[in-house]
C-alpha positions in Angstrom: -30.3 -44.7 -111.0 -30.6 -40.9 -111.5 -34.0 -39.4 -112.0 -35.2 -42.9 -113.0 -32.5 -43.5 -115.6 -29.7 -45.9 -115.3 -26.3 -44.3 -115.8 -24.1 -47.2 -114.5 -23.5 -48.6 -118.0 -22.7 -45.4 -119.8 -19.2 -45.3 -121.1 -17.1 -42.5 -119.6 -16.4 -41.0 -123.2 -20.2 -40.8 -123.7 -21.0 -39.5 -120.2 -19.2 -36.3 -120.7 -21.8 -35.4 -123.3 -24.7 -36.6 -121.1 -27.2 -34.0 -119.9 -26.6 -35.4 -116.5 -22.9 -34.5 -116.6 -23.2 -31.2 -114.9 -25.9 -32.4 -112.5 -23.5 -34.8 -110.9 -20.3 -33.2 -109.5 -17.5 -34.6 -107.3 -15.5 -33.4 -104.3 -12.3 -35.4 -104.1 -10.5 -36.6 -100.9 -7.1 -34.9 -101.5 -7.1 -31.4 -102.9 -3.5 -31.5 -103.3 -3.8 -34.0 -106.1 -7.3 -33.0 -107.4 -6.4 -29.3 -108.0 -4.4 -28.5 -111.0 -1.1 -27.0 -109.6 -0.9 -24.8 -112.7 -4.3 -23.3 -112.2 -5.0 -20.5 -109.8 -8.0 -20.9 -107.5 -9.9 -18.8 -109.9 -9.1 -21.1 -112.7 -10.0 -24.2 -110.8 -13.5 -22.9 -110.1 -13.9 -21.4 -113.7 -13.0 -24.5 -115.5 -16.3 -26.5 -115.1 -18.1 -23.3 -115.9 -16.3 -23.1 -119.3 -16.6 -26.8 -120.1 -20.0 -27.6 -118.8 -21.7 -24.3 -118.0 -21.0 -22.5 -121.3 -19.8 -19.3 -119.7 -17.4 -17.5 -122.0 -17.9 -13.9 -121.2 -15.3 -12.6 -118.8 -17.7 -10.5 -116.7 -20.2 -13.4 -116.3 -17.6 -15.8 -115.6 -15.8 -13.7 -113.0 -19.2 -12.9 -111.3 -20.1 -16.6 -111.0 -16.6 -17.6 -109.7 -16.7 -14.9 -107.1 -20.3 -15.9 -106.0 -19.1 -19.5 -105.5 -16.0 -18.4 -103.6 -18.2 -16.3 -101.3 -20.6 -19.0 -100.8 -17.9 -21.4 -99.4 -16.2 -18.7 -97.4 -13.1 -18.4 -99.5 -11.8 -14.7 -99.5 -11.8 -13.2 -102.9 -8.1 -12.1 -102.6 -7.1 -15.7 -102.6 -8.5 -16.4 -106.0 -5.3 -15.4 -107.8 -3.2 -17.9 -105.7 -2.0 -21.2 -106.8 -2.9 -24.4 -104.7 0.5 -24.5 -103.0 -0.1 -21.0 -101.7 -3.3 -22.0 -99.9 -3.9 -23.9 -96.6 -5.6 -27.3 -96.4 -9.0 -25.8 -95.5 -8.7 -23.1 -98.2 -8.0 -25.8 -100.8 -10.9 -27.9 -99.5 -13.2 -24.7 -100.1 -11.8 -24.3 -103.6 -12.8 -28.0 -104.4 -16.3 -27.5 -103.0 -16.7 -24.2 -104.9 -15.6 -26.0 -108.1 -18.2 -28.7 -107.5 -21.1 -26.4 -106.9 -20.2 -23.9 -109.8 -22.5 -25.5 -112.3 -25.4 -25.9 -109.9 -25.5 -29.7 -109.6 -28.3 -31.7 -108.2 -26.0 -34.4 -106.7 -22.7 -33.9 -105.0 -20.4 -37.0 -104.5 -18.0 -36.4 -101.8 -15.0 -38.8 -101.3 -13.7 -38.4 -97.7 -13.7 -34.6 -98.1 -12.5 -34.0 -94.6 -10.0 -36.9 -94.2 -6.9 -34.6 -94.8 -8.2 -31.9 -92.4 -7.8 -31.3 -88.6 -10.8 -31.7 -86.4 -11.6 -27.9 -86.3 -11.5 -27.7 -90.1 -13.5 -30.7 -90.4 -16.3 -29.2 -88.4 -16.3 -26.0 -90.5 -16.4 -27.9 -93.8 -19.2 -30.2 -92.6 -21.2 -27.2 -91.5 -20.6 -25.6 -94.9 -21.8 -28.8 -96.8 -24.9 -29.0 -94.6 -25.7 -25.3 -95.4 -25.2 -25.7 -99.1 -27.4 -28.9 -99.0 -30.2 -27.0 -97.5 -29.9 -23.8 -99.5 -29.6 -25.5 -103.0 -31.8 -28.5 -102.3 -28.8 -30.6 -103.1 -28.4 -34.3 -102.6 -25.2 -35.6 -101.1 -23.6 -39.0 -101.4 -20.9 -38.8 -98.7 -18.3 -41.6 -98.8 -16.5 -42.1 -95.5 -14.9 -44.5 -93.0 -15.8 -42.5 -90.1 -19.4 -42.9 -88.9 -18.9 -40.2 -86.3 -18.4 -37.8 -89.1 -21.4 -39.2 -91.0 -23.7 -38.5 -88.1 -23.1 -34.9 -88.4 -24.4 -34.5 -92.0 -26.2 -37.6 -93.3 -29.7 -38.9 -92.9 -29.3 -42.4 -94.1 -26.3 -44.8 -94.0 -25.3 -47.8 -96.2 -22.3 -49.9 -95.0 -20.3 -51.8 -97.7 -18.0 -54.7 -97.2 -16.1 -56.0 -100.2 -18.4 -54.1 -102.5 -21.6 -55.5 -101.1 -24.3 -53.8 -98.9 -24.2 -55.4 -95.5 -26.1 -52.8 -93.5 -28.4 -49.9 -94.1 -30.8 -47.7 -92.3 -31.4 -44.3 -90.8 -28.3 -42.6 -89.5 -29.6 -42.9 -85.9 -29.2 -46.7 -86.2 -25.4 -46.3 -86.3 -25.1 -46.8 -82.5 -27.1 -50.0 -82.6 -25.6 -51.7 -85.7 -24.1 -55.1 -84.9 -21.6 -55.8 -87.6 -18.0 -55.6 -86.6 -17.2 -53.6 -89.8 -19.6 -50.9 -88.7 -18.7 -51.0 -85.0 -15.0 -50.4 -86.0 -16.0 -47.5 -88.1 -18.1 -45.9 -85.4 -15.9 -46.6 -82.3 -15.3 -43.5 -80.1 -13.0 -45.0 -77.7 -9.5 -45.4 -79.1 -8.0 -44.0 -82.3 -6.0 -47.2 -82.5 -7.1 -49.2 -85.5 -8.2 -52.8 -84.6 -8.4 -55.8 -86.8 -11.6 -57.4 -87.7 -11.7 -61.1 -87.0 -12.3 -63.6 -89.8 -11.5 -63.5 -93.6 -13.3 -61.3 -96.1 -15.8 -63.2 -98.3 -14.9 -64.0 -101.8 -15.9 -61.4 -104.3 -19.2 -62.0 -105.8 -19.4 -62.4 -109.6 -21.8 -60.1 -111.5 -23.8 -63.1 -112.6 -24.8 -63.9 -108.9 -28.2 -63.5 -107.6 -29.1 -60.0 -106.5 -31.8 -58.9 -104.2 -33.5 -55.7 -103.4 -34.9 -57.2 -100.1 -33.4 -55.2 -97.2 -33.9 -58.0 -94.8 -31.7 -60.3 -96.8 -29.1 -57.7 -97.4 -28.8 -57.3 -93.5 -29.6 -60.8 -92.4 -26.0 -61.6 -91.3 -25.0 -63.4 -94.4 -22.0 -61.7 -95.9 -22.7 -63.3 -99.2 -26.0 -61.5 -99.5 -26.1 -58.2 -101.3 -28.7 -55.8 -102.1 -29.2 -54.4 -105.7 -31.5 -51.7 -104.5 -30.4 -48.6 -106.6 -30.2 -45.2 -105.3 -33.3 -43.3 -106.5 -32.2 -39.7 -106.5 -34.5 -36.8 -107.2 -34.5 -33.2 -106.7 -35.7 -33.6 -103.0 -33.1 -32.5 -100.5 -31.3 -35.4 -98.8 -28.0 -36.8 -97.9 -26.7 -40.3 -98.5 -23.6 -42.0 -97.1 -21.8 -45.1 -98.3 -19.1 -46.6 -96.0 
């Protein structure tokens, strides 16, 4: 749900003409694949402004692109460069600048720091938190690392096999009992450990859905919650693991 309207069944070919199209923007996991290698950094940021923002005048377009670059800490002298001429952190900033160019209300972030080193991760997370507060922006942060989630999110939802198995305020991460969540939030060893047991069979869409959070977190892997995200202009962050 977005502003009280369901957008889950809108075909992709129709959604591009939806009034919500520029209100929902995406930051992808791998900027090496999500940035057009034939576009300069300037072109990457300008593209959604031309397609969705209706900016055609060169002066207005350049002014908005430079404004977005400055907001994410990207030096203006890097705008003429191509993606392969930028560092990983710089490419991440281009991706974020592109996403905020049309002044969206919801930003969906798919593991935006996964390809960065620890120091660059902290800088990008601080940048996202600042943009969230300044623009009254809602963030849907998708991640497998709950330690990163704690730095930026207010509420956490844990998915397993497409079903919600745990949800609550981000402070509850340390007390969540499920092995899936414990594995994501472990601080001890970077070694990945297997989770005992077999994954549940995927549920058919004709199954019984519930909006009862008690049932969704009752310990029954077959129970899922159909509670939609009700997103409004209010500032907030959401995470899906």
